[in-house]
N, C-alpha and C positions, 0 to 999 in steps of 0.2 A: 504493500499500498506506500510506502513512502516512497520509493521510487514512481510510483504513479502521479504523488503528488507532487514531487519535483518537475517532472515531465509537464505535468500539466498546468504549473504554475509559468513553465516555459511558453506553453501552447498560449497561455493569455496573452505572451508579451507579443508573439509574431499573431495574435489575432490582430490584438491593439494594432500593432502595425499596418495590419490589412486592413483595420475599419479606418484607419487615419487615411492609407493614399485610396479609399472607395468615396469616402468624404472630401475629398481633394477632387477628384473625377468628378465626381459630380456635380460640386462646385463650379467647377470649370466648365462641364459641356451642358449645364441646367439651364441657359439661353438657348442650345440648340438639340436637345431631346425631351420628348412628350414626358410628360406627368408619368403615364403608365411605365414607361421604362425606366425613370426613377426611382419609382416603387421597387420593379420587379429586379433590379440592380442588388436589391436590398436580400432576396436568395440563395444571391451567393455566399452571404455573411452567415447564414442560418445554415447552407449547405458543410461549412468547415466545423458549424459547434459541435456537431456532433461524434464529429473524426477523431477526436481523442479519447473516447469512450468505446470505439469499436475493439473488437478482440481479436483482430488483425492488422495489419499494417499494409498502407495501399502501394501500388504498382507507386514505385518511385521515377522521377523524371531523372533522379541523380541521386548518389549515397550522400543525405545530408544528416541532418539533425546530430550533428558532432558535439552542439552546446551544452544538449542535457544530458549526454554522458561525461560532459568533461566537470557540470557542476555537481555532479552525482559522487563523482571522486576526485572533487576538484583538493588542492591541497597538495600536489605532487610534489611542489619543492621542498613540504613541512617533512621532512623523511626523519621517522623518529627509529632511536636504536630498538633493536628489542634482539631477541635471546636466538639461538641457533637454532632451528625445528628439529624437535627430536624425534629420530626418526628411529631409536634403539624400542621404543615403546611397540613397534610392527613386530605382529607374529614372525615374519620372516624378517630376517638382516638382509638389509638394503648397504651395509659399509663399502664403501669403496665401486659402487654400485648406483647408487642414485642421492649422493650426500646432496644436501639442498639449503642454500641461504638465502633467505628475504628479509627484505626491509617492510618495513609498514609506511603505507600511505592514508594522509586523511581525508576526511572528506570535511569541509565547509560548514553544512549545516548539522548539528548534531541530532541525533535519535529523537531525540525527546522536543527538539523544535519544530522539526517535520510532525513529530504526533500529534503536539498541539493544532499547529495547522491543519493538519489533518479533520481534528475532533472538533473545530471551531468552522472550518467549509461544509462537513456534516451535520452540523446543529445547524446552520445558516440556510444549507439545502433544505433542512426537516422544517425549519419557521417559514421559508417561500413556499415550499407543498403544504404546509397548515393554513397559509392564506390563500390560498388559491382553493382549496377544499372546503373552506367557508366559504370563500365567493361562490362554491360552487352550491352548496347547501342553500345559502339565499337567495340564489337562480331558482334551485326547484321550489322553494317557496313561492316565490313569485309568481312560478308558472303555475302552481297550485291552486291560488289566486284570483287570476285572470281569468280572462273571459272570452268568448270567439266574438269576433268584431260584431256588433249590434246594430251599429251604423249603416244603413243602407246607402246614403251616399258615400261614405268613405272609403266602403265597401267595392261599391260599382266604381271609383274612380281609383281604387287598388287594381279591380281586373282590367279597367283599362290601361293604365300603366306596365301594368304585365304582361299584355297584347303590345305595347307599342316597343318593348322589349323585345318580342318576340319568347317569353319566357313559358313553357309550356309544364314545367314538373308543377308538383303538388308542391305549395306554401301556404302556412298556415297565418293566420292574421290576427291577434290578439287585441284587446284593450286592458289595461290596466292602473289602478290609480297609485301604485306605486314605483314607479318611475317621471322622471321629470323629462327624460330624455327617450326617442326614439332607441329601441337596438333589433341588430340580427343577431339569431344563436342558432347553433345548429348546425353538426356536419353532415350527417346522414338527412336529418329532418329539418330542415332549416323553419325558423318562425319568427315573425317579425313583431314585436311588441311596439304599442301604439300609446302614449301615457293620456289619459282620458282628458288632461285639459287643454290637450292642442285639438283632442277632436269638440271640445264644448267650445274653442274658440275657432271654429271650423272656418278656413280658406280657400277654397278651391285652388286656387293658384301655390297658395303655400305648403297644402295637403299634397299637391300633386309633386311638389319638389321633394317632399320630403321621403313621398313613398317610392320616386325612382331612385332618388339616394339610396334606400335600403335595397331596392331591387337589384340596385348594382352589385353590391355588398355578396348578394346572392348570388349574380350573373358570374361574377369574377370569383365566385370561390371563397371567400375574402375569412371564411371560418379557420380555414387550413393554415395561413399563416398566423392568424391568431393562436391558433394551437401550438407553435414550432415558435411563436413570441414567448409566450407561457416559459415553454420548453427551459427555454435561451433562458429565461430569467430567473428559472429555479437554479437551475446551475452555475452560471455565471453571476451569481446574485452579488458578487464583492467585487465586479468589475468593473468602474465609473462607464470607461469607453463602451462596454456593452450596456449599461443602461442607458445611454446618449444615444447609442444607434437604432436602438428597439423605441425611443420616443422620436426618434426622427421617420423611422419604416411606418409609426403608427401615424406621424402628420403626412407624411409620403402617401399611405393607404387613403386617406381621406379626401387628397388632393387630387389623387387619379381618381378619387371615386367622382369627386365634383365634378372634374373632366369629362368624365363619362355621360354627368348627367348634359352636362351643357353641349354634349356634341348630338344630344337627341330635342335640343332646343334649336330655335332661332336666336340670331344675334342681338335683335334686340331686345330678346329676355334676358341674357345674360346677368343684365343688371339688376333686374328681378331676385334674380337667383342668389344673387350677392346681398341684395338689400334683404331676403329672408333668412339667411347665415344672421346677417346682422341685428334685425329683429328675436330674434331666437336666443342671440346671446346672451341674454340675461334672465331668460326664462327657463334654458337647458342649463342643463351640468355635466361634468364629465359622468362616463357610466362607470358601474361600481364591481361591474363584472369585466374584471381583465379578457376573457375569452368572446365577450361578442363585440362587434361591428355597428355603428352606430352616426349619427349625423352631429353629436356632441363633440366634445373638445374644451382645453384650457383657451384663454381668452389670447396668448400667445400664438397657438396653433390657428385658431380664428381666423386672427389677423393675415397669416402667412395666407390661409385659404382665400383670403377676399382678395388679397394680395395677387395671388396666382387669378383668379376668377379674372380678375380687372384685366391682365394680361394672356388672355386666353386668345387664342387663333387655332382653328382647325389644324389636325395633324398635316403636315406637308409630308411629299416624297423624299425633302430633300432632310427632313428630321427624322422621317423613318431610318433614311440609311446612317446618320449620327447615331443615332440610338443603338443600331446593328452592330456599329463600328466598336461603341462603347461597350456592349455588350461583351465581342470578341476580345476586345482587350482584358475586360475582365474576368473570362473564362480561363485565359490564359495564365492572369493574375492567380486565380483559384486552382489554378493546375500546379500551378508553383508552391504556393503556398499549404497544399493538401497536406502530399506526404511531411511537412515538416508541425504539422498538427498532430500525426497519429504517434501517439506512445509510444508503439511499438515499429515505428521507425529507427527507434535507437535498437534496437535487438538486430542488429544487420547480418541479414543471410547470404550466404555464397552462392549464386545462381549460375555460375559459370560450369559446374562439373560435368566434364565432356564424355566419360564414360557411357557406353552401353549397359541398355539393362542385360543383356546376356552373360554379362561380365560384372555384375554387381548382383552379389547376395548380402541376405541379411539377418544378421546374428543375435539370438538374446543372450544379452551376458546381464541380465538384472541380479543374477545371484554373484555374478564377481564383484558388480558394484556395494553390492552389500548396502544399498539406502541411498548412495551418494545418485545424484544426479549427474550426469555426465553421457558420454560419446568414445566410442573406439573406433577407429579407420584403420585399416590393413590393406595392403597394396601389394600381390607377388608378382615377380615379374614372369616367373616359370611358365606360366598359363594365365597372363594378362588379367590377373581377375583382381576383383576389388569385396572387401567383406566390411560390411556396416556395421554398428550397434546406435542405435537411435540415429535414425538421420536426421530429422533436422536440427539436435543439437551440433551434430558433426557436419551441418553446412551455416551453423549458427557464430560469427566472427566475436569471439572476445579480447582480454588484452594478453598479448603474448605471454609479458614479463620476461623470464631470463631467458626464454627460449629463442629470441631473436637477439640473443648476445650472440649465437651462430654467424649472424648475417653481418653483425656489426664487426667480427673478427674478420671476417672475409671483406669487409669495407675494408678495415684498416691494412692491408696489406696492398689490395687496389690501390688505393689510393697514394700508398709509400709512406702513411703514416706510423707506421710498422714495417719490420720487412723481415725477412725471413734468416738474415744473419742476424741479427737485434731486436728481438719481437720482445724483448724487456722495456718496460715501463715503471722509474723511479717514486715508489711512494714518499709522498710529502710530508711525512711525518703527522698529519692529519687524523687524529683518533676514529677508530672506524669501529662500527657494532661488532663484529670479528675479529679474534685474534689473526688468525690468515689473511687477514685483510691490511693488516698493518705489517707492511713488508711488500719490497718490491715484487712484480709479478711480470710474466711473460706469458702468451698466451694458453699454453695449455695449464698454466695456475690458474690462472684468472679464469678460464672455462670451468675448470675443474672444481674452483670456489667460490663462481659465482659473483666475481669480484668487480661490484659497479663503479666504482673508481676507475677501473683500468679500460672499460668498456665507454663509460662516460667521455674521458680523457679524449680517445680514438674519436668520439662522434665529436666534439668541440676540436678538434685541429682538421678534421675533413669538414666542417662546415654545414650550416642547415640547408643550405641551397641544394651543396655536392650529395648529401647526404639522403634529398629528396630525390633526385635524380637516381641515387641507386635504389632506392625501393621502386621509383617508377622501373629501374632497369628489370629488376628481377618479378616484377607483379607482386608485390608481399602483401597482402592483407588488402585493407583501404587506404594503404600510403600516406595515413594522417598524422603529421608532426603536430599539427593545432596546439596542444596542450600544453608545451614548456619542454622545457631538458629531460624530464620523466614521464614522456608520452609515452613511452611504452610499458610501465606500471600500474594495469588498472586504470586506463586514462586513456585517450583517443586513437591511436595508434590499435586494430583489431587482425584477426584471422582467423581461419575458422579450423577444424582440424585436419579436412579434406585439404585445403589449402597449405596443411603444413606437411602433410604427406607429399600433393604436389611439389612443394620447391626441393623437398629432402632430396626427391628424386633428381630433378636440375641439377641440386650442388653436387649429386653421388656421379651423374652424371656429365657434369660442369655443360648443360646446356645453355648457362648464362655467359658462354665464350668470354670467360674469365682464364687467367693464368693457370694451367693446369696444376704449378708449384704450390699457388695460393691454396687452389680447391686442396691438394695436399695435405698440407699443413693444417688447414681447419678440420679434417676429417682427421687426423692426429690428434689433433687436442681433445675433441668429444669423443675419442675411441676410450669404451670402457672398458672391455676385454677383450681379447685377442689368443686362438690359439690356432692349432693346426688346420682345425676343422671349419671355425669361422667367427664372425669377428662382430662387436656387439657397437654400433656409435649413435651415441644417446645424448639428451641433454634434459634435464627436470626445470621447472619453472614453477613459483608459490606467489601467487598475488596474495597480497595483506593487507586490509582497510581496516583502519582502527584499531590493530591488531588482532583480527581475526581473518585467517586464510578461508579463504573466499575461491581461489582458483588455482587449482592443481595442473601442473601440465606434463607430460612426458611423451619424448618424440625421438624416433632414430629409427634406426634400420638396422637388421641383420643381414650379414654380407656371407656367403660362403661362396666355393668353385662353383657353383652350378647357377645359382639367382639369388637373387638378395630382395628382401621382405622389409618394405616399410610400412612403418605405423605412426600413429598420435593419439593419445588417448587424452581426455580432459575431464574433471572432476569438477562438480562447483556445489558451495555450501553454505550454511550462514558459519561454519568454524571448520577447523581440521582439512580443508581439502588443500592437501600440500601437494607440491612437486613429489616427495617421498611418499604419500600416500597412493599418487598414480603409478607411481615407478613399481611398487611394490603388487597392487591392481595387475600390471602389464606384464610383470614379470610373471604372473599366476596363468593370464593368459595364453603368453607365450609359449610355457610350458606344456600347458594342454593340449595345444599344437604343436608341439614337439619342432617349435621353430626356435628355443634357444632355453640350454638347461642348464644351470650353472649354478 
């Protein structure tokens, strides 16, 4: 729930920006488009509002929404010293097989603060829902007390207005003493309620305008946007930009309805229709029912409508073209923003897996994972076969943590930051979280002990621009370095288990077209065990947030004289999801399949 609240908060920032742009476009184009188009443009805003709550992510124009992930795991520079992960607790010893060192990153927003925001938002939603339900209860009481319209003159005028608008559907009309303003309600069975005082002060011309206005609400199915606006007000109750936009939308709805009425009148009657609004401005009041459409409005809305009526001209062909152009521009803006508002867009998926289905089989390894949420990917070159456990998570990009150091080492060699003859970097004397880090390091020792400062210094020497070029060259995950120096530690850089295996294949066979001696040096640095029969090359990775191990990796390959088996295992959890644990699970799986035993 906390992840949702963070992303929902960011969605509101994007939504507020969209509203601002939409308001600017509407203001600029207002003289050139019809009132109906002005109102219809708000449907794009309403279309964005449900997106954060959808149980799936939308098709993306691009891989976006890194900001949400950065906020979720912000504070990457605030590294805290933590103890070495305890691999001795494993039932199978992993000493020399998967020594794993990790440091913790911190979140900007404490869990208690996020929980408080969540609680406040839910309370607000419930309060708004209560107000809507109470209004619905009052409406039901009004309906039960209302009587079918008895005034024959008004009823005949009502039928004539419906005929003028070519409305053939059944619409019920009632009179009531408990309203000051006429309203139209009902999604499936529309009903019009006319206050008795308007019937008592009957004026045929004024009553015609009132009935035409209410029937236009029915004709344009305004009950639907009314319901959507109410839902938006409930879930976005805290966002002032949304409230302002909904207020403007209601005003535009009435102005569009006014213009629709004017289309049915002659030019000499435009002034009379405006006068009706002015005459009734003191008699009518804002509808107490948020899901009803009617003639009423506050004084500022009435003023806007009077000005709109005074400047009304029939819609021209040019206005229609302008309206179509603006709708297309807004639709493009909508398609750009929609993926940004999907809370699930933050969970990036790798969708470029090229293996044909006949070469892919799916395993059930739930017993091996023993309650951990995770995935396993295995590729065997002997028969070009893939075996996958939990395809969804195997395609989901998560932070690579220390597994990324394999490729930083390669970048260091390729760039000349370190060399085959001199891969040593001197320790600067700064106290490090682990004793093994407080020493000079070469590529093998730094890889074995997962020494952060060694690889960070390589990256610093290479430079961000050149590092980005290397990531693009090898197609490393989402290639996102935007979160700062520790972008690979539970931050912006993401990669899926399937991609990990594909990259290991490219590394081992040098599909990167890099210096073969550099490839061999990196392979030697991650070689865990080797004998006359086969060799194991692997790297662990652990992601720690606020002191909790939430993301464990073990990736690598087993190589013999006949074939190579590549693998990547990832586990996730609220705690104890470590690289050492991932290595333990991997060893069990490989042993069961006679791929590696030691």
